[in-house]
C-alpha positions as a Markdown table, in Angstrom:
| # | Residue | x | y | z |
|---|---|---|---|---|
| 1 | Met | 0.0 | 0.0 | 0.0 |
| 2 | Asn | 1.1 | 3.6 | -0.7 |
| 3 | Asp | 1.7 | 5.2 | 2.7 |
| 4 | Gln | 1.0 | 8.7 | 1.3 |
| 5 | Cys | -2.7 | 8.1 | 0.5 |
| 6 | Gly | -3.7 | 4.5 | 1.1 |
| 7 | Leu | -3.7 | 3.6 | -2.5 |
| 8 | Pro | -2.6 | 0.2 | -3.7 |
| 9 | Asp | 0.9 | 0.5 | -5.1 |
| 10 | Leu | 1.0 | 0.9 | -8.9 |
| 11 | Thr | 3.4 | -1.4 | -10.6 |
| 12 | Glu | 5.6 | -0.2 | -13.4 |
| 13 | Glu | 3.5 | -2.4 | -15.8 |
| 14 | Asp | 0.3 | -0.7 | -14.6 |
| 15 | Val | 1.7 | 2.7 | -15.3 |
| 16 | Leu | 3.1 | 1.7 | -18.7 |
| 17 | Asp | -0.2 | 0.1 | -19.7 |
| 18 | Ala | -2.1 | 3.3 | -18.7 |
| 19 | Met | 0.3 | 5.5 | -20.6 |
| 20 | Arg | 0.0 | 3.2 | -23.7 |
| 21 | Ser | -3.8 | 3.5 | -23.6 |
| 22 | Met | -3.7 | 7.3 | -23.8 |
| 23 | Gln | -4.1 | 8.8 | -27.2 |
| 24 | Gly | -1.0 | 10.6 | -28.6 |
| 25 | Tyr | 2.5 | 10.8 | -27.1 |
| 26 | Val | 3.0 | 11.1 | -23.4 |
| 27 | Asp | 6.3 | 12.7 | -22.4 |
| 28 | Ile | 6.6 | 11.7 | -18.7 |
| 29 | Thr | 8.3 | 8.9 | -16.8 |
| 30 | Pro | 6.3 | 6.2 | -15.1 |
| 31 | Gly | 7.5 | 7.5 | -11.7 |
| 32 | Thr | 6.2 | 11.0 | -12.5 |
| 33 | Phe | 2.9 | 9.5 | -13.6 |
| 34 | Arg | 2.6 | 7.7 | -10.2 |
| 35 | Glu | 3.4 | 10.9 | -8.4 |
| 36 | Ile | 0.8 | 12.9 | -10.2 |
| 37 | Tyr | -1.8 | 10.2 | -9.7 |
| 38 | Ala | -1.1 | 10.1 | -5.9 |
| 39 | Leu | -1.3 | 13.9 | -5.6 |
| 40 | Ala | -4.5 | 14.0 | -7.6 |
| 41 | Tyr | -6.0 | 11.3 | -5.4 |
| 42 | Asp | -5.0 | 13.2 | -2.2 |
| 43 | Leu | -6.5 | 16.4 | -3.5 |
| 44 | Ala | -9.8 | 14.7 | -4.5 |
| 45 | Leu | -9.9 | 13.0 | -1.1 |
| 46 | Lys | -9.4 | 16.3 | 0.7 |
| 47 | Arg | -12.1 | 17.9 | -1.4 |
| 48 | Val | -14.6 | 15.3 | -0.6 |
| 49 | Thr | -13.8 | 15.2 | 3.1 |
| 50 | Ser | -14.0 | 19.0 | 3.3 |
| 51 | Met | -17.6 | 19.1 | 2.1 |
| 52 | Gly | -18.8 | 19.1 | 5.6 |
| 53 | Lys | -20.9 | 17.0 | 7.9 |
| 54 | Ala | -24.5 | 15.9 | 8.0 |
| 55 | Glu | -25.5 | 18.8 | 10.2 |
| 56 | Asp | -24.3 | 21.2 | 7.5 |
| 57 | Ile | -26.6 | 19.9 | 4.8 |
| 58 | Met | -29.5 | 18.2 | 6.6 |
| 59 | Thr | -33.1 | 19.4 | 6.4 |
| 60 | Ala | -34.8 | 20.1 | 9.7 |
| 61 | Pro | -37.3 | 19.6 | 11.2 |
| 62 | Val | -38.0 | 16.1 | 10.0 |
| 63 | His | -41.5 | 15.0 | 8.9 |
| 64 | Cys | -42.1 | 11.8 | 10.8 |
| 65 | Leu | -44.7 | 9.0 | 11.1 |
| 66 | Arg | -45.7 | 7.2 | 14.3 |
| 67 | Thr | -46.0 | 3.5 | 15.1 |
| 68 | Gly | -49.6 | 2.5 | 15.2 |
| 69 | Met | -50.6 | 4.8 | 12.2 |
| 70 | Ser | -52.3 | 2.8 | 9.5 |
| 71 | Ala | -50.4 | 2.4 | 6.2 |
| 72 | Ser | -53.2 | 4.5 | 4.5 |
| 73 | Glu | -52.8 | 7.3 | 7.1 |
| 74 | Ala | -49.0 | 7.3 | 6.6 |
| 75 | Ala | -49.4 | 7.4 | 2.8 |
| 76 | Ala | -51.9 | 10.3 | 3.0 |
| 77 | His | -49.6 | 12.2 | 5.4 |
| 78 | Met | -46.6 | 11.8 | 3.1 |
| 79 | Ala | -48.6 | 12.6 | 0.0 |
| 80 | Gly | -49.9 | 15.8 | 1.7 |
| 81 | Leu | -46.3 | 16.8 | 2.4 |
| 82 | Gly | -45.0 | 15.9 | -1.1 |
| 83 | Ile | -42.5 | 13.4 | 0.3 |
| 84 | Ser | -41.9 | 9.8 | -0.7 |
| 85 | Gly | -40.6 | 8.5 | 2.6 |
| 86 | Ala | -40.3 | 9.2 | 6.3 |
| 87 | Pro | -38.9 | 7.9 | 9.6 |
| 88 | Val | -41.2 | 6.1 | 11.9 |
| 89 | Leu | -41.0 | 7.0 | 15.6 |
| 90 | Asp | -41.8 | 4.8 | 18.6 |
| 91 | Gly | -43.6 | 6.1 | 21.7 |
| 92 | Gln | -40.4 | 7.7 | 23.1 |
| 93 | Gly | -39.8 | 9.6 | 19.9 |
| 94 | Arg | -36.9 | 7.4 | 18.7 |
| 95 | Ile | -36.6 | 6.2 | 15.1 |
| 96 | Cys | -37.6 | 2.5 | 14.9 |
| 97 | Gly | -38.0 | 2.2 | 11.1 |
| 98 | Val | -38.3 | 4.1 | 7.8 |
| 99 | Val | -41.2 | 3.9 | 5.4 |
| 100 | Ser | -40.8 | 4.7 | 1.7 |
| 101 | Glu | -42.5 | 4.2 | -1.6 |
| 102 | Lys | -40.3 | 1.1 | -2.0 |
| 103 | Asp | -41.8 | -0.4 | 1.1 |
| 104 | Tyr | -45.4 | 0.1 | -0.2 |
| 105 | Leu | -44.4 | -1.4 | -3.6 |
| 106 | Arg | -42.8 | -4.5 | -1.9 |
| 107 | Lys | -45.9 | -5.0 | 0.2 |
| 108 | Met | -47.9 | -5.0 | -3.0 |
| 109 | Gly | -45.7 | -7.7 | -4.4 |
| 110 | Leu | -43.9 | -5.4 | -6.9 |
| 111 | Pro | -40.2 | -4.6 | -7.1 |
| 112 | Gly | -39.0 | -1.5 | -5.3 |
| 113 | Thr | -38.2 | 0.0 | -8.6 |
| 114 | Ala | -41.7 | -0.4 | -10.1 |
| 115 | Ser | -43.1 | 2.7 | -11.9 |
| 116 | Phe | -46.5 | 4.2 | -11.3 |
| 117 | Met | -47.6 | 2.7 | -14.6 |
| 118 | Thr | -46.6 | -0.8 | -13.4 |
| 119 | Val | -48.8 | -0.3 | -10.4 |
| 120 | Val | -51.7 | 0.9 | -12.6 |
| 121 | Ala | -51.2 | -2.0 | -15.1 |
| 122 | Thr | -51.1 | -4.6 | -12.3 |
| 123 | Cys | -54.2 | -3.2 | -10.7 |
| 124 | Leu | -56.1 | -3.1 | -14.0 |
| 125 | Thr | -55.1 | -6.7 | -14.9 |
| 126 | Lys | -55.6 | -8.4 | -11.6 |
| 127 | Pro | -58.9 | -8.8 | -9.7 |
| 128 | Gly | -59.2 | -6.7 | -6.6 |
| 129 | Cys | -57.0 | -3.8 | -5.7 |
| 130 | Met | -53.6 | -4.8 | -4.3 |
| 131 | Val | -53.5 | -1.6 | -2.3 |
| 132 | Ala | -56.9 | -2.3 | -0.6 |
| 133 | Asp | -55.2 | -5.0 | 1.5 |
| 134 | Met | -53.0 | -2.4 | 3.2 |
| 135 | Arg | -55.8 | 0.0 | 4.4 |
| 136 | Thr | -55.8 | -1.3 | 7.9 |
| 137 | Leu | -52.3 | -2.6 | 8.0 |
| 138 | Pro | -50.2 | -0.6 | 10.6 |
| 139 | Val | -47.2 | 1.3 | 9.2 |
| 140 | Asp | -45.1 | -0.9 | 11.5 |
| 141 | Gly | -46.0 | -3.8 | 9.2 |
| 142 | Ile | -44.4 | -2.3 | 6.1 |
| 143 | Met | -41.5 | -0.2 | 7.5 |
| 144 | Ser | -37.9 | -1.1 | 6.8 |
| 145 | Ile | -36.1 | -2.2 | 9.9 |
| 146 | Pro | -33.6 | -1.7 | 11.4 |
| 147 | Pro | -33.4 | 1.9 | 10.3 |
| 148 | Val | -30.2 | 3.1 | 8.7 |
| 149 | Val | -29.3 | 6.4 | 10.4 |
| 150 | Ala | -26.3 | 8.7 | 10.8 |
| 151 | Ser | -25.2 | 11.3 | 13.4 |
| 152 | Pro | -24.9 | 15.0 | 12.8 |
| 153 | Arg | -21.1 | 14.6 | 12.7 |
| 154 | Thr | -21.1 | 12.0 | 9.9 |
| 155 | Ser | -19.1 | 13.3 | 6.9 |
| 156 | Val | -20.8 | 14.0 | 3.6 |
| 157 | Ala | -18.5 | 11.4 | 2.0 |
| 158 | Glu | -19.7 | 8.8 | 4.6 |
| 159 | Leu | -23.4 | 9.8 | 3.9 |
| 160 | Ser | -22.9 | 9.2 | 0.2 |
| 161 | Glu | -21.4 | 5.8 | 0.8 |
| 162 | Met | -24.2 | 4.8 | 3.2 |
| 163 | Leu | -26.9 | 5.9 | 0.7 |
| 164 | Ala | -25.2 | 3.9 | -2.1 |
| 165 | Arg | -24.5 | 0.8 | 0.1 |
| 166 | His | -28.0 | 0.5 | 1.4 |
| 167 | Ser | -29.7 | 1.6 | -1.9 |
| 168 | Ile | -31.8 | 4.2 | 0.0 |
| 169 | Asn | -32.9 | 7.8 | -0.9 |
| 170 | Arg | -33.0 | 9.3 | 2.6 |
| 171 | Leu | -30.9 | 9.1 | 5.8 |
| 172 | Pro | -32.4 | 10.2 | 9.1 |
| 173 | Ile | -29.8 | 12.1 | 11.2 |
| 174 | Cys | -30.2 | 11.2 | 14.9 |
| 175 | Asp | -28.9 | 12.4 | 18.3 |
| 176 | Glu | -27.3 | 10.0 | 20.8 |
| 177 | Gln | -30.8 | 8.9 | 22.0 |
| 178 | Gly | -31.9 | 7.9 | 18.5 |
| 179 | Arg | -34.3 | 10.9 | 18.1 |
| 180 | Pro | -34.4 | 12.6 | 14.7 |
| 181 | Val | -32.7 | 16.0 | 14.4 |
| 182 | Gly | -32.7 | 16.2 | 10.6 |
| 183 | Ile | -32.7 | 14.2 | 7.4 |
| 184 | Val | -30.4 | 14.0 | 4.4 |
| 185 | Thr | -31.7 | 13.0 | 1.0 |
| 186 | Arg | -29.9 | 12.2 | -2.2 |
| 187 | Thr | -31.0 | 15.7 | -3.4 |
| 188 | Asp | -29.3 | 17.3 | -0.4 |
| 189 | Leu | -26.2 | 15.3 | -1.1 |
| 190 | Val | -26.0 | 16.3 | -4.8 |
| 191 | Gly | -26.5 | 19.9 | -3.8 |
| 192 | Ala | -23.6 | 19.7 | -1.3 |
| 193 | Met | -21.3 | 18.0 | -3.9 |
| 194 | Cys | -22.2 | 20.6 | -6.5 |
| 195 | Gly | -21.6 | 23.5 | -4.1 |
| 196 | Arg | -25.2 | 24.6 | -3.8 |
């Protein structure tokens, strides 16, 4: 490993192969190429880690749902707010799960990536409405658990990695007791990375 920036060591053959793959004539030595690469990587890493923390980009207050709400109440609440997902709080105000469109789709037997037209087509071709079965179901019965959360001090780079690793679109930001203090969405993250 390269002690300077944690990169795997580039072999002479790696560098020569890279230089050969470039269009035109490259007038640098493999050693200089490796040095430029390591410096560029360090600068990119510093740029990403200097973007701030969750507390710098999160949206607050957080629109939350409560355990015991019906799935239909939760859907109506989110629709009224124009959001596609929200944390679910227990009786002590701690996050115990997260509900999103993907959870509703999965409960209806559809993939989490199904489009609105897929829902319409399925409802129109199958007897009975697949959403009707969820009218009295509690939100606790469809929420994703355990919730994926972060702290206000989590770096923007870590937030990005967490959203990608868990294939989620929102990340509740919690205090030490597990109570929501904000939320970071993919949109917030893109804004931070683009300097908005």
